[in-house]
LUMNULUM-819841 format. One record per atom (N, C-alpha, C): atom name; residue in three letters; x, y, z. Coordinates in pm, 1 decimal, padded with zeros to 6 digits. Example, Ala and Ser with C-alpha at 12.3 -4.5 7.8 and 13.67 -1.06 7.14 Angstrom:
<volum name="N" resn="ALA" c1="01319.0" c2="-00569.0" c3="00780.0"/>
<volum name="CA" resn="ALA" c1="01230.0" c2="-00450.0" c3="00780.0"/>
<volum name="C" resn="ALA" c1="01320.0" c2="-00330.0" c3="00780.0"/>
<volum name="N" resn="SER" c1="01285.0" c2="-00225.0" c3="00708.0"/>
<volum name="CA" resn="SER" c1="01367.0" c2="-00106.0" c3="00714.0"/>
<volum name="C" resn="SER" c1="01290.0" c2="00003.0" c3="00787.0"/>
# end
This chain:
<volum name="N" resn="UNK" c1="-01235.9" c2="00278.9" c3="00593.3"/>
<volum name="CA" resn="UNK" c1="-01161.5" c2="00240.6" c3="00478.3"/>
<volum name="C" resn="UNK" c1="-01016.5" c2="00210.5" c3="00519.6"/>
<volum name="N" resn="UNK" c1="-00970.0" c2="00094.4" c3="00474.2"/>
<volum name="CA" resn="UNK" c1="-00836.7" c2="00051.5" c3="00508.8"/>
<volum name="C" resn="UNK" c1="-00760.7" c2="00048.6" c3="00378.8"/>
<volum name="N" resn="UNK" c1="-00630.7" c2="00098.0" c3="00402.4"/>
<volum name="CA" resn="UNK" c1="-00533.4" c2="00098.2" c3="00298.7"/>
<volum name="C" resn="UNK" c1="-00405.8" c2="00042.4" c3="00331.8"/>
<volum name="N" resn="UNK" c1="-00353.9" c2="-00053.8" c3="00242.4"/>
<volum name="CA" resn="UNK" c1="-00241.0" c2="-00119.8" c3="00275.0"/>
<volum name="C" resn="UNK" c1="-00120.7" c2="-00072.9" c3="00180.1"/>
<volum name="N" resn="UNK" c1="-00006.7" c2="-00043.1" c3="00233.2"/>
<volum name="CA" resn="UNK" c1="00111.4" c2="-00010.1" c3="00150.7"/>
<volum name="C" resn="UNK" c1="00200.2" c2="-00137.2" c3="00141.1"/>
<volum name="N" resn="UNK" c1="00219.6" c2="-00185.3" c3="00036.9"/>
<volum name="CA" resn="UNK" c1="00284.9" c2="-00320.0" c3="00012.0"/>
<volum name="C" resn="UNK" c1="00435.2" c2="-00287.7" c3="-00024.6"/>
<volum name="N" resn="UNK" c1="00521.0" c2="-00338.8" c3="00069.6"/>
<volum name="CA" resn="UNK" c1="00665.6" c2="-00317.3" c3="00039.6"/>
<volum name="C" resn="UNK" c1="00739.9" c2="-00467.0" c3="00049.7"/>
<volum name="N" resn="UNK" c1="00761.9" c2="-00507.8" c3="-00069.0"/>
<volum name="CA" resn="UNK" c1="00822.5" c2="-00636.2" c3="-00059.7"/>
<volum name="C" resn="UNK" c1="00976.7" c2="-00617.9" c3="-00077.1"/>
<volum name="N" resn="UNK" c1="01033.8" c2="-00731.2" c3="-00066.6"/>
<volum name="CA" resn="UNK" c1="01175.6" c2="-00730.5" c3="-00076.8"/>
<volum name="C" resn="UNK" c1="01224.7" c2="-00754.3" c3="-00227.7"/>
<volum name="N" resn="UNK" c1="01330.5" c2="-00692.7" c3="-00256.8"/>
<volum name="CA" resn="UNK" c1="01385.6" c2="-00695.0" c3="-00387.3"/>
<volum name="C" resn="UNK" c1="01458.1" c2="-00830.8" c3="-00405.4"/>
<volum name="N" resn="UNK" c1="01409.9" c2="-00918.1" c3="-00504.7"/>
<volum name="CA" resn="UNK" c1="01481.0" c2="-01041.0" c3="-00531.8"/>
<volum name="C" resn="UNK" c1="01536.0" c2="-01048.3" c3="-00664.5"/>
<volum name="N" resn="UNK" c1="01655.4" c2="-01048.4" c3="-00688.5"/>
<volum name="CA" resn="UNK" c1="01728.8" c2="-01058.1" c3="-00822.0"/>
<volum name="C" resn="UNK" c1="01703.1" c2="-00928.1" c3="-00894.7"/>
<volum name="N" resn="UNK" c1="01693.1" c2="-00814.5" c3="-00834.2"/>
<volum name="CA" resn="UNK" c1="01681.1" c2="-00685.2" c3="-00904.8"/>
<volum name="C" resn="UNK" c1="01530.7" c2="-00636.0" c3="-00890.3"/>
<volum name="N" resn="UNK" c1="01522.8" c2="-00500.7" c3="-00884.0"/>
<volum name="CA" resn="UNK" c1="01385.8" c2="-00436.8" c3="-00865.3"/>
<volum name="C" resn="UNK" c1="01287.2" c2="-00479.4" c3="-00981.1"/>
<volum name="N" resn="UNK" c1="01332.5" c2="-00492.5" c3="-01097.5"/>
<volum name="CA" resn="UNK" c1="01235.9" c2="-00524.7" c3="-01205.0"/>
<volum name="C" resn="UNK" c1="01233.5" c2="-00676.2" c3="-01234.2"/>
<volum name="N" resn="UNK" c1="01279.6" c2="-00768.0" c3="-01151.1"/>
<volum name="CA" resn="UNK" c1="01273.6" c2="-00892.7" c3="-01167.0"/>
<volum name="C" resn="UNK" c1="01140.2" c2="-00957.8" c3="-01145.1"/>
<volum name="N" resn="UNK" c1="01097.9" c2="-01051.8" c3="-01216.9"/>
<volum name="CA" resn="UNK" c1="00960.7" c2="-01111.0" c3="-01199.7"/>
<volum name="C" resn="UNK" c1="00943.8" c2="-01175.9" c3="-01065.1"/>
<volum name="N" resn="UNK" c1="01048.0" c2="-01217.3" c3="-00999.0"/>
<volum name="CA" resn="UNK" c1="01045.5" c2="-01262.8" c3="-00860.5"/>
<volum name="C" resn="UNK" c1="01012.2" c2="-01155.0" c3="-00769.1"/>
<volum name="N" resn="UNK" c1="01055.7" c2="-01047.5" c3="-00784.8"/>
<volum name="CA" resn="UNK" c1="01020.8" c2="-00935.0" c3="-00702.7"/>
<volum name="C" resn="UNK" c1="00865.9" c2="-00905.6" c3="-00710.7"/>
<volum name="N" resn="UNK" c1="00811.1" c2="-00905.6" c3="-00845.4"/>
<volum name="CA" resn="UNK" c1="00684.0" c2="-00874.6" c3="-00856.9"/>
<volum name="C" resn="UNK" c1="00583.3" c2="-00996.5" c3="-00795.0"/>
<volum name="N" resn="UNK" c1="00625.8" c2="-01115.5" c3="-00811.5"/>
<volum name="CA" resn="UNK" c1="00558.3" c2="-01230.2" c3="-00757.1"/>
<volum name="C" resn="UNK" c1="00554.7" c2="-01213.1" c3="-00595.1"/>
<volum name="N" resn="UNK" c1="00664.7" c2="-01170.2" c3="-00539.1"/>
<volum name="CA" resn="UNK" c1="00664.8" c2="-01147.1" c3="-00399.6"/>
<volum name="C" resn="UNK" c1="00565.2" c2="-01043.9" c3="-00355.6"/>
<volum name="N" resn="UNK" c1="00559.7" c2="-00930.7" c3="-00422.2"/>
<volum name="CA" resn="UNK" c1="00464.6" c2="-00826.2" c3="-00396.1"/>
<volum name="C" resn="UNK" c1="00323.4" c2="-00879.8" c3="-00400.9"/>
<volum name="N" resn="UNK" c1="00295.0" c2="-00966.2" c3="-00511.9"/>
<volum name="CA" resn="UNK" c1="00156.1" c2="-01012.7" c3="-00511.0"/>
<volum name="C" resn="UNK" c1="00127.0" c2="-01109.7" c3="-00398.4"/>
<volum name="N" resn="UNK" c1="00218.7" c2="-01188.5" c3="-00357.3"/>
<volum name="CA" resn="UNK" c1="00196.1" c2="-01266.4" c3="-00240.5"/>
<volum name="C" resn="UNK" c1="00170.0" c2="-01180.9" c3="-00116.7"/>
<volum name="N" resn="UNK" c1="00240.7" c2="-01075.5" c3="-00102.3"/>
<volum name="CA" resn="UNK" c1="00210.5" c2="-00990.8" c3="00016.5"/>
<volum name="C" resn="UNK" c1="00072.6" c2="-00921.5" c3="00002.8"/>
<volum name="N" resn="UNK" c1="00037.8" c2="-00893.0" c3="-00110.0"/>
<volum name="CA" resn="UNK" c1="-00098.8" c2="-00840.1" c3="-00145.5"/>
<volum name="C" resn="UNK" c1="-00214.7" c2="-00934.1" c3="-00097.3"/>
<volum name="N" resn="UNK" c1="-00203.8" c2="-01057.1" c3="-00123.9"/>
<volum name="CA" resn="UNK" c1="-00289.8" c2="-01161.6" c3="-00088.4"/>
<volum name="C" resn="UNK" c1="-00303.0" c2="-01163.6" c3="00068.7"/>
<volum name="N" resn="UNK" c1="-00181.1" c2="-01155.0" c3="00136.3"/>
<volum name="CA" resn="UNK" c1="-00173.5" c2="-01165.5" c3="00276.0"/>
<volum name="C" resn="UNK" c1="-00253.2" c2="-01034.7" c3="00335.4"/>
<volum name="N" resn="UNK" c1="-00213.8" c2="-00926.5" c3="00282.3"/>
<volum name="CA" resn="UNK" c1="-00290.1" c2="-00795.5" c3="00328.4"/>
<volum name="C" resn="UNK" c1="-00443.9" c2="-00804.9" c3="00325.0"/>
<volum name="N" resn="UNK" c1="-00491.4" c2="-00878.7" c3="00219.7"/>
<volum name="CA" resn="UNK" c1="-00643.0" c2="-00876.8" c3="00199.6"/>
<volum name="C" resn="UNK" c1="-00699.1" c2="-00949.5" c3="00322.5"/>
<volum name="N" resn="UNK" c1="-00632.9" c2="-01029.2" c3="00400.0"/>
<volum name="CA" resn="UNK" c1="-00673.8" c2="-01092.1" c3="00504.4"/>
<volum name="C" resn="UNK" c1="-00719.6" c2="-00995.1" c3="00612.9"/>
<volum name="N" resn="UNK" c1="-00667.3" c2="-00864.7" c3="00608.5"/>
<volum name="CA" resn="UNK" c1="-00702.5" c2="-00767.9" c3="00701.9"/>
<volum name="C" resn="UNK" c1="-00816.5" c2="-00662.6" c3="00654.8"/>
<volum name="N" resn="UNK" c1="-00897.2" c2="-00715.9" c3="00556.7"/>
<volum name="CA" resn="UNK" c1="-01012.9" c2="-00654.1" c3="00508.9"/>
<volum name="C" resn="UNK" c1="-00975.8" c2="-00512.6" c3="00449.7"/>
<volum name="N" resn="UNK" c1="-00872.4" c2="-00506.2" c3="00368.4"/>
<volum name="CA" resn="UNK" c1="-00832.8" c2="-00372.5" c3="00310.3"/>
<volum name="C" resn="UNK" c1="-00921.9" c2="-00340.2" c3="00199.9"/>
<volum name="N" resn="UNK" c1="-00936.3" c2="-00211.8" c3="00162.2"/>
<volum name="CA" resn="UNK" c1="-01013.8" c2="-00161.1" c3="00047.3"/>
<volum name="C" resn="UNK" c1="-00931.1" c2="-00126.0" c3="-00072.4"/>
<volum name="N" resn="UNK" c1="-00813.5" c2="-00078.1" c3="-00032.0"/>
<volum name="CA" resn="UNK" c1="-00716.6" c2="-00023.5" c3="-00136.4"/>
<volum name="C" resn="UNK" c1="-00572.8" c2="-00079.1" c3="-00102.6"/>
<volum name="N" resn="UNK" c1="-00492.3" c2="-00124.2" c3="-00193.7"/>
<volum name="CA" resn="UNK" c1="-00366.4" c2="-00162.0" c3="-00179.4"/>
<volum name="C" resn="UNK" c1="-00278.2" c2="-00081.9" c3="-00276.8"/>
<volum name="N" resn="UNK" c1="-00167.2" c2="-00037.6" c3="-00233.3"/>
<volum name="CA" resn="UNK" c1="-00052.1" c2="00033.9" c3="-00307.9"/>
<volum name="C" resn="UNK" c1="00061.5" c2="-00059.2" c3="-00326.2"/>
<volum name="N" resn="UNK" c1="00097.1" c2="-00091.1" c3="-00442.4"/>
<volum name="CA" resn="UNK" c1="00208.8" c2="-00178.8" c3="-00467.8"/>
<volum name="C" resn="UNK" c1="00343.7" c2="-00100.3" c3="-00502.1"/>
<volum name="N" resn="UNK" c1="00467.1" c2="-00152.3" c3="-00471.8"/>
<volum name="CA" resn="UNK" c1="00577.6" c2="-00074.1" c3="-00496.2"/>
<volum name="C" resn="UNK" c1="00610.9" c2="-00070.1" c3="-00647.2"/>
<volum name="N" resn="UNK" c1="00704.2" c2="00004.4" c3="-00690.8"/>
<volum name="CA" resn="UNK" c1="00756.4" c2="-00003.9" c3="-00822.4"/>
<volum name="C" resn="UNK" c1="00812.5" c2="-00136.9" c3="-00846.6"/>
<volum name="N" resn="UNK" c1="00799.5" c2="-00193.8" c3="-00969.5"/>
<volum name="CA" resn="UNK" c1="00858.0" c2="-00315.8" c3="-00980.6"/>
<volum name="C" resn="UNK" c1="00798.8" c2="-00378.2" c3="-01116.0"/>
<volum name="N" resn="UNK" c1="00800.5" c2="-00510.7" c3="-01126.6"/>
<volum name="CA" resn="UNK" c1="00797.9" c2="-00578.0" c3="-01253.2"/>
<volum name="C" resn="UNK" c1="00655.7" c2="-00641.0" c3="-01264.2"/>
<volum name="N" resn="UNK" c1="00555.3" c2="-00577.4" c3="-01216.1"/>
<volum name="CA" resn="UNK" c1="00427.9" c2="-00645.8" c3="-01221.3"/>
<volum name="C" resn="UNK" c1="00354.2" c2="-00572.4" c3="-01348.9"/>
<volum name="N" resn="UNK" c1="00301.6" c2="-00663.3" c3="-01442.8"/>
<volum name="CA" resn="UNK" c1="00235.5" c2="-00587.0" c3="-01560.0"/>
<volum name="C" resn="UNK" c1="00090.6" c2="-00562.4" c3="-01537.0"/>
<volum name="N" resn="UNK" c1="00040.1" c2="-00478.8" c3="-01624.4"/>
<volum name="CA" resn="UNK" c1="-00101.7" c2="-00435.2" c3="-01598.8"/>
<volum name="C" resn="UNK" c1="-00201.6" c2="-00551.4" c3="-01596.9"/>
<volum name="N" resn="UNK" c1="-00179.6" c2="-00655.5" c3="-01672.1"/>
<volum name="CA" resn="UNK" c1="-00276.8" c2="-00764.5" c3="-01672.0"/>
<volum name="C" resn="UNK" c1="-00273.0" c2="-00844.4" c3="-01540.9"/>
<volum name="N" resn="UNK" c1="-00164.2" c2="-00857.3" c3="-01477.3"/>
<volum name="CA" resn="UNK" c1="-00149.4" c2="-00926.6" c3="-01345.9"/>
<volum name="C" resn="UNK" c1="-00204.2" c2="-00841.6" c3="-01239.7"/>
<volum name="N" resn="UNK" c1="-00182.2" c2="-00709.9" c3="-01243.9"/>
<volum name="CA" resn="UNK" c1="-00243.9" c2="-00622.8" c3="-01140.4"/>
<volum name="C" resn="UNK" c1="-00398.8" c2="-00626.4" c3="-01159.1"/>
<volum name="N" resn="UNK" c1="-00442.2" c2="-00609.9" c3="-01282.9"/>
<volum name="CA" resn="UNK" c1="-00595.0" c2="-00612.5" c3="-01301.8"/>
<volum name="C" resn="UNK" c1="-00660.4" c2="-00744.9" c3="-01254.0"/>
<volum name="N" resn="UNK" c1="-00589.5" c2="-00850.3" c3="-01296.6"/>
<volum name="CA" resn="UNK" c1="-00644.8" c2="-00978.4" c3="-01255.0"/>
<volum name="C" resn="UNK" c1="-00652.1" c2="-00990.0" c3="-01096.8"/>
<volum name="N" resn="UNK" c1="-00540.2" c2="-00944.7" c3="-01029.8"/>
<volum name="CA" resn="UNK" c1="-00537.2" c2="-00957.0" c3="-00888.5"/>
<volum name="C" resn="UNK" c1="-00645.3" c2="-00881.6" c3="-00813.8"/>
<volum name="N" resn="UNK" c1="-00656.3" c2="-00758.4" c3="-00872.8"/>
<volum name="CA" resn="UNK" c1="-00755.7" c2="-00661.9" c3="-00807.6"/>
<volum name="C" resn="UNK" c1="-00890.6" c2="-00728.8" c3="-00819.7"/>
<volum name="N" resn="UNK" c1="-00927.8" c2="-00779.4" c3="-00934.9"/>
<volum name="CA" resn="UNK" c1="-01054.4" c2="-00848.4" c3="-00953.4"/>
<volum name="C" resn="UNK" c1="-01075.7" c2="-00971.4" c3="-00878.0"/>
<volum name="N" resn="UNK" c1="-00970.0" c2="-01052.7" c3="-00860.9"/>
<volum name="CA" resn="UNK" c1="-00970.7" c2="-01176.9" c3="-00775.1"/>
<volum name="C" resn="UNK" c1="-01002.4" c2="-01130.2" c3="-00634.3"/>
<volum name="N" resn="UNK" c1="-00937.9" c2="-01039.9" c3="-00586.8"/>
<volum name="CA" resn="UNK" c1="-00938.1" c2="-00986.0" c3="-00443.8"/>
<volum name="C" resn="UNK" c1="-01062.6" c2="-00888.0" c3="-00415.3"/>
<volum name="N" resn="UNK" c1="-01111.0" c2="-00836.0" c3="-00518.8"/>
<volum name="CA" resn="UNK" c1="-01232.7" c2="-00745.3" c3="-00499.8"/>
<volum name="C" resn="UNK" c1="-01195.9" c2="-00609.3" c3="-00437.0"/>
<volum name="N" resn="UNK" c1="-01073.3" c2="-00559.1" c3="-00466.0"/>
<volum name="CA" resn="UNK" c1="-01018.3" c2="-00434.9" c3="-00406.1"/>
<volum name="C" resn="UNK" c1="-00965.1" c2="-00336.6" c3="-00508.6"/>
<volum name="N" resn="UNK" c1="-00942.5" c2="-00224.6" c3="-00484.9"/>
<volum name="CA" resn="UNK" c1="-00860.3" c2="-00125.5" c3="-00565.4"/>
<volum name="C" resn="UNK" c1="-00718.6" c2="-00154.5" c3="-00545.9"/>
<volum name="N" resn="UNK" c1="-00638.4" c2="-00145.3" c3="-00647.7"/>
<volum name="CA" resn="UNK" c1="-00501.6" c2="-00158.0" c3="-00647.2"/>
<volum name="C" resn="UNK" c1="-00429.1" c2="-00046.4" c3="-00726.3"/>
<volum name="N" resn="UNK" c1="-00345.5" c2="00006.1" c3="-00662.4"/>
<volum name="CA" resn="UNK" c1="-00259.6" c2="00114.6" c3="-00735.1"/>
<volum name="C" resn="UNK" c1="-00123.4" c2="00041.2" c3="-00742.5"/>
<volum name="N" resn="UNK" c1="-00074.2" c2="00049.1" c3="-00865.9"/>
<volum name="CA" resn="UNK" c1="00067.8" c2="-00007.1" c3="-00887.7"/>
<volum name="C" resn="UNK" c1="00146.4" c2="00057.6" c3="-00998.8"/>
<volum name="N" resn="UNK" c1="00265.3" c2="00037.5" c3="-01000.3"/>
<volum name="CA" resn="UNK" c1="00358.6" c2="00099.7" c3="-01096.6"/>
<volum name="C" resn="UNK" c1="00402.0" c2="-00013.2" c3="-01205.5"/>
<volum name="N" resn="UNK" c1="00378.7" c2="00022.0" c3="-01329.7"/>
<volum name="CA" resn="UNK" c1="00406.8" c2="-00068.8" c3="-01432.2"/>
<volum name="C" resn="UNK" c1="00520.1" c2="-00015.0" c3="-01515.4"/>
<volum name="N" resn="UNK" c1="00629.3" c2="-00080.9" c3="-01538.8"/>
<volum name="CA" resn="UNK" c1="00745.2" c2="-00044.4" c3="-01623.9"/>
<volum name="C" resn="UNK" c1="00705.2" c2="-00064.0" c3="-01762.7"/>
<volum name="N" resn="UNK" c1="00734.8" c2="00049.5" c3="-01836.6"/>
<volum name="CA" resn="UNK" c1="00689.8" c2="00050.1" c3="-01983.2"/>
<volum name="C" resn="UNK" c1="00820.3" c2="00028.2" c3="-02060.0"/>
<volum name="N" resn="UNK" c1="00922.8" c2="00090.8" c3="-02035.0"/>
<volum name="CA" resn="UNK" c1="01054.4" c2="00053.9" c3="-02105.9"/>
<volum name="C" resn="UNK" c1="01165.8" c2="00102.3" c3="-02009.8"/>
<volum name="N" resn="UNK" c1="01286.5" c2="00036.8" c3="-02016.8"/>
<volum name="CA" resn="UNK" c1="01395.4" c2="00083.9" c3="-01943.6"/>
<volum name="C" resn="UNK" c1="01531.7" c2="00044.6" c3="-02009.0"/>
<volum name="N" resn="UNK" c1="01634.7" c2="00122.9" c3="-01995.1"/>
<volum name="CA" resn="UNK" c1="01765.6" c2="00086.3" c3="-02048.6"/>
<volum name="C" resn="UNK" c1="01859.3" c2="00168.3" c3="-01968.8"/>
<volum name="N" resn="UNK" c1="01984.7" c2="00167.7" c3="-02009.5"/>
<volum name="CA" resn="UNK" c1="02083.3" c2="00237.4" c3="-01926.2"/>
<volum name="C" resn="UNK" c1="02075.4" c2="00391.1" c3="-01907.5"/>
<volum name="N" resn="UNK" c1="02011.3" c2="00456.2" c3="-02005.8"/>
<volum name="CA" resn="UNK" c1="01995.2" c2="00590.1" c3="-01993.3"/>
<volum name="C" resn="UNK" c1="01840.9" c2="00650.1" c3="-01987.8"/>
<volum name="N" resn="UNK" c1="01758.9" c2="00554.4" c3="-01989.6"/>
<volum name="CA" resn="UNK" c1="01606.9" c2="00587.0" c3="-01993.0"/>
<volum name="C" resn="UNK" c1="01527.3" c2="00493.1" c3="-01921.6"/>
<volum name="N" resn="UNK" c1="01420.0" c2="00554.4" c3="-01853.4"/>
<volum name="CA" resn="UNK" c1="01323.9" c2="00462.0" c3="-01786.8"/>
<volum name="C" resn="UNK" c1="01187.2" c2="00522.0" c3="-01797.4"/>
<volum name="N" resn="UNK" c1="01084.3" c2="00456.8" c3="-01830.9"/>
<volum name="CA" resn="UNK" c1="00948.7" c2="00505.1" c3="-01827.9"/>
<volum name="C" resn="UNK" c1="00865.1" c2="00409.4" c3="-01746.4"/>
<volum name="N" resn="UNK" c1="00772.0" c2="00460.6" c3="-01678.1"/>
<volum name="CA" resn="UNK" c1="00670.5" c2="00371.7" c3="-01609.7"/>
<volum name="C" resn="UNK" c1="00536.1" c2="00449.1" c3="-01597.5"/>
<volum name="N" resn="UNK" c1="00444.4" c2="00378.3" c3="-01568.5"/>
<volum name="CA" resn="UNK" c1="00314.3" c2="00421.2" c3="-01547.6"/>
<volum name="C" resn="UNK" c1="00251.2" c2="00370.4" c3="-01420.8"/>
<volum name="N" resn="UNK" c1="00196.6" c2="00462.2" c3="-01340.3"/>
<volum name="CA" resn="UNK" c1="00123.0" c2="00428.5" c3="-01216.6"/>
<volum name="C" resn="UNK" c1="-00021.9" c2="00399.7" c3="-01259.2"/>
<volum name="N" resn="UNK" c1="-00080.8" c2="00300.0" c3="-01239.6"/>
<volum name="CA" resn="UNK" c1="-00215.5" c2="00263.2" c3="-01275.2"/>
<volum name="C" resn="UNK" c1="-00306.8" c2="00249.9" c3="-01149.6"/>
<volum name="N" resn="UNK" c1="-00429.7" c2="00285.5" c3="-01151.9"/>
<volum name="CA" resn="UNK" c1="-00537.7" c2="00257.9" c3="-01053.8"/>
<volum name="C" resn="UNK" c1="-00643.2" c2="00157.7" c3="-01119.5"/>
<volum name="N" resn="UNK" c1="-00651.4" c2="00048.7" c3="-01045.4"/>
<volum name="CA" resn="UNK" c1="-00742.1" c2="-00057.7" c3="-01094.3"/>
<volum name="C" resn="UNK" c1="-00857.5" c2="-00076.5" c3="-00997.0"/>
<volum name="N" resn="UNK" c1="-00975.5" c2="-00069.9" c3="-01048.7"/>
<volum name="CA" resn="UNK" c1="-01093.6" c2="-00093.2" c3="-00951.8"/>
<volum name="C" resn="UNK" c1="-01116.7" c2="-00242.9" c3="-00922.5"/>
<volum name="N" resn="UNK" c1="-01203.4" c2="-00267.5" c3="-00837.4"/>
<volum name="CA" resn="UNK" c1="-01237.7" c2="-00419.1" c3="-00802.1"/>
<volum name="C" resn="UNK" c1="-01293.9" c2="-00499.9" c3="-00906.3"/>
<volum name="N" resn="UNK" c1="-01334.7" c2="-00448.3" c3="-01016.3"/>
<volum name="CA" resn="UNK" c1="-01367.6" c2="-00519.8" c3="-01138.7"/>
<volum name="C" resn="UNK" c1="-01264.3" c2="-00554.8" c3="-01219.0"/>
<volum name="N" resn="UNK" c1="-01129.5" c2="-00504.6" c3="-01187.0"/>
<volum name="CA" resn="UNK" c1="-01026.0" c2="-00527.3" c3="-01271.1"/>
<volum name="C" resn="UNK" c1="-00998.2" c2="-00436.7" c3="-01385.7"/>
<volum name="N" resn="UNK" c1="-01065.3" c2="-00317.9" c3="-01391.0"/>
<volum name="CA" resn="UNK" c1="-01047.7" c2="-00223.4" c3="-01490.8"/>
<volum name="C" resn="UNK" c1="-00971.4" c2="-00107.7" c3="-01448.8"/>
<volum name="N" resn="UNK" c1="-00883.7" c2="-00068.0" c3="-01542.4"/>
<volum name="CA" resn="UNK" c1="-00791.5" c2="00057.0" c3="-01516.7"/>
<volum name="C" resn="UNK" c1="-00874.7" c2="00183.7" c3="-01514.2"/>
<volum name="N" resn="UNK" c1="-00887.0" c2="00250.3" c3="-01410.5"/>
<volum name="CA" resn="UNK" c1="-00977.6" c2="00358.8" c3="-01395.5"/>
<volum name="C" resn="UNK" c1="-00887.5" c2="00493.4" c3="-01388.3"/>
<volum name="N" resn="UNK" c1="-00757.7" c2="00487.5" c3="-01385.3"/>
<volum name="CA" resn="UNK" c1="-00678.3" c2="00609.7" c3="-01381.6"/>
<volum name="C" resn="UNK" c1="-00531.2" c2="00573.5" c3="-01383.5"/>
<volum name="N" resn="UNK" c1="-00437.0" c2="00687.5" c3="-01391.3"/>
<volum name="CA" resn="UNK" c1="-00311.1" c2="00654.5" c3="-01390.4"/>
<volum name="C" resn="UNK" c1="-00224.0" c2="00780.4" c3="-01438.3"/>
<volum name="N" resn="UNK" c1="-00093.6" c2="00762.5" c3="-01413.4"/>
<volum name="CA" resn="UNK" c1="-00006.7" c2="00872.3" c3="-01452.4"/>
<volum name="C" resn="UNK" c1="00119.1" c2="00813.3" c3="-01507.5"/>
<volum name="N" resn="UNK" c1="00163.7" c2="00877.2" c3="-01619.8"/>
<volum name="CA" resn="UNK" c1="00272.4" c2="00819.5" c3="-01700.4"/>
<volum name="C" resn="UNK" c1="00403.8" c2="00904.5" c3="-01660.8"/>
<volum name="N" resn="UNK" c1="00512.0" c2="00845.2" c3="-01644.3"/>
<volum name="CA" resn="UNK" c1="00636.7" c2="00913.6" c3="-01597.6"/>
<volum name="C" resn="UNK" c1="00751.2" c2="00867.8" c3="-01689.8"/>
<volum name="N" resn="UNK" c1="00828.6" c2="00969.7" c3="-01734.3"/>
<volum name="CA" resn="UNK" c1="00952.3" c2="00934.9" c3="-01810.1"/>
<volum name="C" resn="UNK" c1="01071.8" c2="01001.8" c3="-01736.4"/>
<volum name="N" resn="UNK" c1="01186.1" c2="00932.0" c3="-01742.1"/>
<volum name="CA" resn="UNK" c1="01299.3" c2="00979.4" c3="-01663.6"/>
<volum name="C" resn="UNK" c1="01422.6" c2="00953.6" c3="-01748.0"/>
<volum name="N" resn="UNK" c1="01502.8" c2="01054.9" c3="-01776.3"/>
<volum name="CA" resn="UNK" c1="01622.2" c2="01026.3" c3="-01857.4"/>
<volum name="C" resn="UNK" c1="01743.1" c2="01048.0" c3="-01761.7"/>
<volum name="N" resn="UNK" c1="01842.6" c2="00956.5" c3="-01763.1"/>
<volum name="CA" resn="UNK" c1="01951.2" c2="00956.9" c3="-01675.4"/>
<volum name="C" resn="UNK" c1="02064.8" c2="00994.9" c3="-01748.8"/>
<volum name="N" resn="UNK" c1="02142.8" c2="01076.5" c3="-01709.8"/>
<volum name="CA" resn="UNK" c1="02264.1" c2="01125.7" c3="-01790.5"/>
<volum name="C" resn="UNK" c1="02392.3" c2="01068.7" c3="-01695.6"/>
<volum name="N" resn="UNK" c1="02464.0" c2="00995.4" c3="-01763.7"/>
<volum name="CA" resn="UNK" c1="02582.2" c2="00933.4" c3="-01686.1"/>
<volum name="C" resn="UNK" c1="02710.2" c2="01000.0" c3="-01738.9"/>
# end
């Protein structure tokens, strides 16, 4: 079993769509190494895009999806998507920041 940890560069902020697109491109590159599971970094990739990519590539993908964020509050969910593109597990996280 091969597992890839994808760490893309931050482009215009961690939660920028450009950062998410870069991570997805790296995911495609990693599949050339016959990986079975890919772990994506925290960022701006939504559930639909992660599910679609897992199905297209035929691999398990673990990724963090931002649910909401503002100056004092952040919530995200880490999801596990199977090779058929279905969410099969996950963890919800909430964080309150006091400034």
